[in-house]
N, C-alpha and C positions, 0 to 999 in steps of 0.2 A: 564797630570799634573793637580792635584786638586787645586782649588782656593777657598778661603773662600767666602761664599755667602754674599749677601747684607743683611743688617738689616734695619728694619723700625723704625723710630723715630717719634712720634707724633709732628707735627709742623703746624704752620699757617703762610701763606704768606700775609703780610699786607702792604698797603700803609699808611704811616703816613706823613702828610704834603707833601713835595715834594720829599720824599724818599720812598724806599721800603726795607723791610727786612724780614728775617725768624725769627719768634718768637717761643720760647720754654718755656714750664713750666719746671722749674728746675727738678722736680721729674720725669719728663718723659724722661730725658736724661739717657743714659747708666751710670751705677754707677760710672765708672772711670771718666766720664765727668761732674759729679755733683760737683766736686771741681776744683778750679783753677789749671792749669798745662798743661803739654804737651798733655795729652789725650783730654782735652776739646778743646784746640787750634786746634789740628789736625782734630778733628771731624768737627769743624766749617769751617775750611779751605776746607775740602772735600765736605761739604754741599754746600758751595758757589761756589766751582770749582777753588780753588786757591792752589798753585801758577800756573798761566797760562802764559807761555812765549808768547803765541799768543795774550794775552790781551783781550780775548773774554769771558772767563768763560763759554764756551759752555757746558762743562761737569759738570755743577752745577747750582745752583739757582741764582747766581749773574748776574748782568746786565752789568758788565764791566765798571762801573762808580763809583765814590766815593759815590754817593747817592743811589746806588743799590747793594753795596757790604757790607751789614750790617747784623748783627745778634743781637738778644735780648734774654736775659734769665730773666724770672720773677719768683718770689716766694712770698709766704706769708711773710709779712714784719717781720723782726727781731727787728724793732725799735718801741718804744712806740709811739702811736698816728699816726701811718702810716698804710696803708693798704697793700702795695705791695713794694717789693724791685726790683729795675730795674737795670739790668746790661747790658751795651752796648758793643759790640765788633765790631770794624771797621776792616774788613778783607782786607788785602792788595791784590791787583789784581795779581801782578807779583812776589811777594816775599812771602816766607813761614812764615808769622807772622800775628797775630791778635793784634791790638792796643787797649789796655784797658785804655788809659790815659785820655779819655774825654767822654762827653755825646753826644747823638744825639738829638738835640732839636726837629727836625721834627718827628722822630719816637716816641717821648714822647707823641704826640697827640694820638697815638694808644695804649699806655700802659694801660690807664684806661679801654678802651673797652675790651681788651684781658683779663685783670685781672677780670673784671666782668664776662665775659663768662666762665672763667675757675674756678670760685668759690673762687678766692683769696681775694675778698672783702666780708665782712660779709653781709649777706642778709638784716639785719636790717638797713644797711646804703644805701640801694639801693631802691629808690622810684619806685612805679609801673609806674608812669608818672612824668615827670619833669626832674630835673637835678641831677645826681649822682655826688657827690664830692668825687673824689678818691685822697687820700693822698699818694704820691709816694716818696719813698726814693731812690734817684739816687745814686747807690752804687759806681759808678766810681769816683764821685767827692764829695760824702757825702753832698748832698744838698736835700732840700725838694722842690717838685714840686706839684702843685695842678692842676688836670685836671677836668674840668666840662663837664661831659658826658651826652648827652641827652638820655632820656629813654622814650619808648612808649610801653604800655601794658607789662611791665616787661622785655622788650628786649632793647638792645642798638639800638638807632636810628642812622643809618648810612647814609641814603639818606636825601637830603635836597636841598636848593637853595643857600647855601653859596659858593661863588666862590673864589678860591685861585689861584692867578697867578702862573703859573708853573704846575698846575694840569688841565687836559683837561675838566673834568666833575665836575659839582657842587655836593656837599655832605652836610651833617649836620655839623654845626659849633661846634667846640670843643675849648673852651677857656682854655688856659694854663697859669698858673701863676708860675713864677720862684721866690720863696721866698728867700730873703737874698742871692742873688747870690754870694756875697762876704762876708765871715765871718769877724768878727771884728778882729780876730787874723791874718788875711791875708792882704797882701798889694794889694789894688785894682790896684795901679800903682807901679809895682815892682821896677822900677828905681827911684821912688820917685818924678817923674815929670809928669805933664799932657802932655807935649810935650818935647821930648828929641831928642838928635842927635844920630842916629844909623849909626855907621861906618861899612861899608861892604867892606872889602879889594877887590880891583880890580873892584869894581862897583861904589862906591861913598858913600857919607855921606848924610843921609836923615833925615828930620824932621819926627818924628814918635810918635804916641800915642800908648804905650804898656800897655794894660789893661788886667786884669784878672777878667772877669765877664761873666758868662755863659760858656765861653771857652777862654783860653788865646789867645789874638788876637793882631797882629801888624797892626796898621792903618797907611797908608801913603797917601800923597797927590798925586792924579793921575798925575797932571802936573809935579811933581818932578821926576816921573819915565817915562815920555814920553807918557802918555795916557790922554784921555779926560774924562774918567770915564763913558762913554756911550758904551763901547765896549761890544760885544757879545762873545760867547765862541770861535768861530773860529778865532777871532782876536788874541787871546792869545794861545789857545790850538794848533793852527796850526803853532806856532812859537817855535821850540825847544829851541832856544837861550833864548827867553823870559822866558820859563818855568824854564830853568836852573838858570837864574838870580833870579827869584822869590824864587826858592828853596834855593839859597845861602842867600838871604835876610832873609828868614824864619829861616835858621840855625843860623845866627848871632843874629837874634831877640830872638831865644830860649835861647841862651847863656846869652844875656843881661837881660832877664826876670828871669834867674835863674832856668830854666826848665831842662837844661842840662849843663854839665861842659865844653864841647868842641864841636865844630861844627861837628866832626865826629859822635857824638851820634845822630844827627838829623835823620840819615837814619833809625834808629830803633824807631823813634817817629814821624811817618808821620801825625798822626791825630791832634797833637797840637805842636806849636801854629798855628793858622790860619794867613794868610796874606790877608789884604784887602786894597783897595785904594778908596779914596773918592773924590768927586768933588761937586760943587754947582749944583742946578737944571738946567737941560737942556733937550730939546726935543730929543727923540730918538725913534726908532722903535724896539719894543721888539721881541724876537725870534718867537713869534706867529704871528707877523705882526701887532700887536696892536700898535697904536701910543701913546706914553707916553708924555704928555704935561708937560713942566717945571712948569706951574702954579699949577699942581696937586701934586707935590712932593716938599719935603724940601731939598733933596740932592740925589745924586747918589752914590751907593756903589757897588763895585764888589769884590768878595772874592774867594780865591782859597782853594780847599779842596783836600787832597791827591794828590797834585802836578798838579791839573788842575783847570781852572776857573769853578766855580760852575754854573750850568744852571739856578739857582734861588738864594736862600739864605739859608744857614744852619740856623736852628732854634737857635742853641747856639750862632752863630755869630750875629744873630738878637738881642739876649740878650745883647751882647757886644755893638752893635750899639745903642740900646735904652739907655743903661747905660751911654755910652760916650756922647751921644747927650744931656743927661740931666745935664751934668757937664760943665759949661762954661769954654771955653779955650782949650778943646781937639780939635784935628783936625776934629773929627766928628761933634762936636758942631759948630765949625767955618764954616765948609762946609755948614751946615744948616742955617747959618746966625748969629750964636752966640746967647747969652742971655739965659734966663731961659726957659727950655722946658720940658713939661711933656710927650710929645709924638712927634714922627716924622713919616712921610710917606717917604720912600725912594724907589728909583728906582733900580731895579736889572735886569739881562738879560731877565727874563721872564715877568716882569711887575713891580708891586709895592707891598709894604707891610707896614702896620702900626704897630708900636710897642711903648708901653708906659712904662714909668719907674717912680717910686716914689723915688726921691733922696733928701737927706737933708745934710746940711753942719753944722758941729760943730767944731768951732775953726780951720777951714781949713781942717778938715778931712771929706771926703765925705762918706756917707753911702747910699746904695740903698736897700730899703726895699722890693721892688717887681718890677718885669718886667712882663708885660702882653702882650700876642698876641693871635690871633685866628688862628687855623689851622683846618684841617679836617682829617678823617681817614676812611679807608674802608678795610674790609677783602676781599682779592682777591682769596684765595684758602686755604682750610684746609684739613688735613688728616695726611699723613705720608710723610716724606722725606726719601729717601733711600740712604745709603752709604755702600761701601764695609766694611765688618766686620773687616778687618785688617787695616783699614785706620786711626785708632786712638789707 
């Protein structure tokens, strides 16, 4: 019996922040996958190794976690005053779908370097030495992001001494600026309140800050849901009942935020919104064994991604954290001690992260001009990824 042979697709496997993903230049994809649709989704599913009922993604490039089941498609920007268009696909591990509803803030750190290496940034915008400013159009959410990529002798500088908790080895620092993460036409707080009551039938009613900045996020107080806020992954991910409760909370939060019409739709929108819980600063031991001192952080935050507690912090959720922390009265701000704040250092399962936000208030309406954080990125492998020719 004859079978269709495999095809080779140019691809690069890159770590960006605390995530990893397979990066593609749009024009390198098979023609049928260069446009949105079933062919593109099926190709990316096969590349990553999904859906996998074993939950391992053994027959693909995925790492069987939300932070390693990711794909990126880049192209020369179609937008004025931008260099590259960035499209992110979060690939489900055990279900046959790709979620295009949000951005990956961690992989954003790798977009500039890939764009430079593939000639997507005009040569006159790239210094021989110094910092290349790459203007990114985030196509999933129609936002502008600026990446500051270090250059040495005309090449992207990937090695360095910048340490990022959640990443084992140091690398070069890449500053990422999320510009105007909330449009004036959008509601930063979709329910109209900094803190609202979120009723979740069968579970309870919780005080919640529901914010749309970076990525739609539902923030809860850790104590209200029975946690301290210093938990590591195994405390949550090893408890199926807890994961089910969090998913139910997420589904009802999505409805309250206007992202879906009914809770049944949440199963087809796993990437957004995120659910996170916050608490005041407290000592804890990070997953690496590093002791995190309460005196060194402003608050603790734990966040779930694709149904599991994240091992560190999603970059887009960090944008939401920085934004909410800058606005007095949100649960995030209150957990950090309240008041006006331009930056916070928060604890997460792998360590700490600092995020800054420029916020302003006009007649009670909050505007965030910019959220800034530092990440790093490194190419792990480049060449071709192979998939069966009839997989898409």
